[in-house]
C-alpha positions, 0 to 999 in steps of 0.5 A: 397863533399861540407862543406855545404847542402841544408835544410828545416829550420823551421820559427818562423811562423811554415812553412820552408825555404830552406837554405845553412847549415853546413854538419854534421860530423861524431862525433865519430868512431862509427858514420855513414853519410848518404845522405838522399833520401827520407823523409816523413811527419807525424802527429807529424810535422803536429801539428807544421806546421803554429804555431809559436814556438820560440824553433824550430826556424831554427831548421831542423826537420823530423824524417821519412827517408831513405838514402844512406850511404856515409862515416863510422866511423873506428868502423863501421862494419855492414854498408859502404858507398853505402848501402841502409838504413833506419835510426832510429830516436829514440835516447837517451842520452845512459846513464840513466837506461832506455837507459841501458835497450833498453828502450831508448824511454823512456829516460828522454832526448829524444827529445833533444838528437835526435833533435840534430842528426838523427832526421833531416830528412829535409836536404841532409845529416844526421850523427848520431850513426851507431847503428840507421842505418838498411841496406835495402833489395834491393827490398824495395823503399826508399819511402817505408822505409821511412814508417819503423818509423810508422810501428814500432811505431805500431809495439810498440804498438801491443806488449803493447796490448797483442793483440790475434788471434780473438780479435776484434779491433777499430782503431780510426784514418786512417792516416799513424799511424792508416792504419799500426796499422790496418795492423799488427792487422791483422796480429795478426788475428784480426777483425778490425773496423777502424773510421775516418772523411775522406772517401778517408782515410776510402776506403783505409783502407778497400782495406788494409783489414779493416773488417768494416769503420765508418765515424763518421760525419755521423755515430755512431761509439758506434752503429756501434761497438756494432754491430760488436762486438754483443753489447760487444765492442771491446777487444782492440782500439787504439787511432791513431788520436791523437793531437787536436782530442785527447779530442773527440777521447779518451772518444770515445774510451772508449765508444767502448771498452768493460768491462775489455778491453784495449785502447792503446793510440799510437796518440801523445800529444801535450806539455803541460797540456791536459784537457779531461773529461772522465767517470772514475767511468765507466772506473773504474767500467769496469776495461778498461785498459788505456796504453800510448804507446811511439814511439818503441824501442827494444821488449825483444832481437829484435830491433822493427825496425828490425822486421818492415823491416822484415815483410815489406821486406816479403810482410806482411805489405804495404807501397806502398798503404800509399804513396799518394803524393810526393814532392821535399824538395824545395816544402816542404811548398806545400807538408805540405799544401797538407798532412795538407788538406788531406779531399781535397787532399786526402793525407796520407802518402806525401813523400819528395825526398831530 
């Protein structure tokens, strides 16, 4: 095995260049080295696309991936060379109070830690602590497994929401996160209405079980939701668009959620301060609960990644329908252009074969 590997490095301008870099090594007896087979492009990645950021220059990005185990440390027992695995990329410092109780998604040093090891999907090889490597069932493909990070994010939001049988639910945003959220809400027995501005994404939402869809370019989300809920508003709204959409979608969430209902923020904010005007008096007088949801970790004694693997393996989640495009790592810039221009390309989840 070579001491170097192919990797896509972030440029100052925000796109990528393919270079040879040092291959990662096992940093401890409980570490694993894997050959990355498939990586995915998510909304967080797209928010950094073509954005100048000196902090990310020459960094390997990507946090949705599956691969094959090549080497394990002497203390690793649950995986071995040749195993097909999905790699969880939510990794804390293992020293803080939150990591101690398996709430590592809240670790104060989460991003600086994960980006040094497991959150480097756009490369040939990746190494990290063995506890982040989960064996895949034989019938789950690498491509499908790459969506397990997305499903785990949605699963954590579902847990926080307290969703109940027959709840009326709105999902704002029909990207991979929103379409995963839709499937999970339907599994819980909810009736779901999905909003977006891209018709192809809404068509897919219908295929995946949405009871109703709304293109908010052409129709009023408020009017459609009120008709859907006998003029009450939904019990739970999952905001799954995030990023630059948030100043529009978060107020929209407060307008379509019923009195005493909940809004779960699943879509990510950009770093720094984001100014969003809300009708705070109405939110307060309606006792609408706004619940932020951050990545995933454990729920009780169960790893949310393993829960997602089980749901996918049992056919309760559909990953195949979300994979609309596939490119090689060498064509990563074309892949990002395709993912970013979803209104014209119909892209939902874009996979990279490494």
